[in-house]
N, C-alpha and C positions, 0 to 999 in steps of 0.2 A: 504494500500500500504506500502511496506517495502523498505528500502534502505540499502544497505551495501556498504562499500568502498572497491574497488578492488585495491590491492597493488601488485606491481611487486616484483621481488626478491631483489631489493634494497630498498624496503619499500617506493617507490614513488607512490603516488596516480595516478592510470591510469583511473579510471572511477567510477562513482557511479552506483551501480547495482540497477535497478528499478524493483520491482516485477510485474509491469504492463506488462513486456515483457514475461510473462509466461502465456501460454494458456493450456487448457485441454479439453478433450472430454466432461466432465461434472464435476459438483461439488455437493457433498452430499447435498440434500435438497435445492439446489441453494443458499446455505448459505456461501458466500465468506468470511464473517467475522470469521467464526469458522472453515471452511474446505477448504478455497481457495488455489489456486495453489501457491500464493506468500509465503506460509509458508515453501516451500522447500528451500528458500534462506534466511530465517530470522535469521539464525545462532543460533537458540534455539532448544534444544531437548524438546519435549512436555512432559507434565505430562502424566502418565500412559495411560489413554484412554479418557480423557476429550474432548479436542479439541486442536487447535493450530498446526495441521498438515494437509497436503493435503489428502483429501479423495474424490474419485469419487463416482458417483452413481453406483448402480449395473447395469452392462451393458456388452456387448461383447467387448472384447479387449480395455479396457480403456487406455488412454494415457495422457501424460503431455509433453509439449514442452517449452524449455527455449530459447528465442532469446538472445544470449550472448551480452554483452555490446560492444564487439569488436571481430573481427575475431581472433581466436586463433588456435594453433595446438594442438588438443585434443589427449591425449595418453590414456585416460580412464576416468571413473567416480567413485565416491565414494558415495554409497547409504547408508542412515540410514533408516531402516524400522521403522514403528511406534511400540510403546510398546503395541499395542492392541492384546490381546489374542483372537483369534477366529479360527473357523475351516477352514476358507478360507485363509490359508497362501498362498502367491504367489508360483505358481508352475514353472512359466517361465517368467522372465522379460527380454525384449530385449532393447538394447541401440543402437540408430542410431544417427550419427552425420554427419553434412555436411552443404552445403550452401543453401539448399531449405527448405522453410516452408511448413507446411501442413495446409489445410483449417480447420477453427475452427469447422465446422460441419462435418468433416470427420469421418466415422465409418468403421471399418474393420481392416485388418492387414496392417500396414504401410509398404510401399516399398520404400519410398522416402529416399534419402541419404544412406550413407554407414553403414552397420551393424558393430558396434564397437565390440559388444560381447553380451553375455547373462548370466543371473543368473538363474540356475536351482534350483528348490526347491523340497519340501517345505522348507522354511526358518524360523528361529525363530523370534518371535516378538522382536523388538528392536535391531535386528542384524545389524551389520555394515559390508558392503561388497564392495570390490574393483573389478570393472570390467575393464579389460585392453583391449585396441585395439591391433591388431597385429602390427600396425604401426601408427604413428601419422597421424591424419586426419585434414586438414584445415576445420574450421567450423564456421558458424554463429549461428547454431542451434543444440541443443541436445534434443533428444526425448526419453522418457522412455515409454515403452508399456508393459502392462501385457497381455501375450498371452493365456489368459484363457477366455472362454465364460462365460457369466452370473456371473461376478466377480466384485470386488471392488479393485481399486488401492489405496493403502495407503502409503505415503512417508512422513518421517519426514524431512530429509535434502538431498539435492543433491549437491555434490561438483564436480567440473571439475578438472581433472588432466591434466596438460598441460606441454608442452616442452618449456622452456624458454632458448633461445640461446644454445640449445643442452644439457641443464641441466634439470633433472627432478625437478619439482617445486611443492611444496605443500603450500597453503596459506589458508586463512579463508573460503571464499565462492567459488571464482573462483580459483581453485587450480592450 
């Protein structure tokens, strides 16, 4: 389990971010210690291809969902893909944000919450990408889904871009 401190634009501690609030469709080899969903908020970029990043099992439409420590107005997300070179680079990643959670055993294309945006690929390993919503969306949950069948979702870091008092804000983990 990982904890990060969430700071506001005045550097006041708002919450401690708990990695147990992150769920996923699966975890590679069911090995949470090396591939678990908590790695997307640990604030660390993993070494080349070893471990220390989130990796799902090979499946249709893998996903990961973060229950945010507080309701925020999400303007987008910042994704850092893993440094893993492989022939299965993500072709289409969809980001959904909103107030509703999805069941842990859900499989298929997610329709819950508002589509914030998508990242079309293929993308380079280790790439950093910003996906912006058309407008700010009030949210308790952020879901990332790879819209490929028979594929593996790999993410190193996920950061939330949010609107703070009408100002665009970037911070450590919950941006």
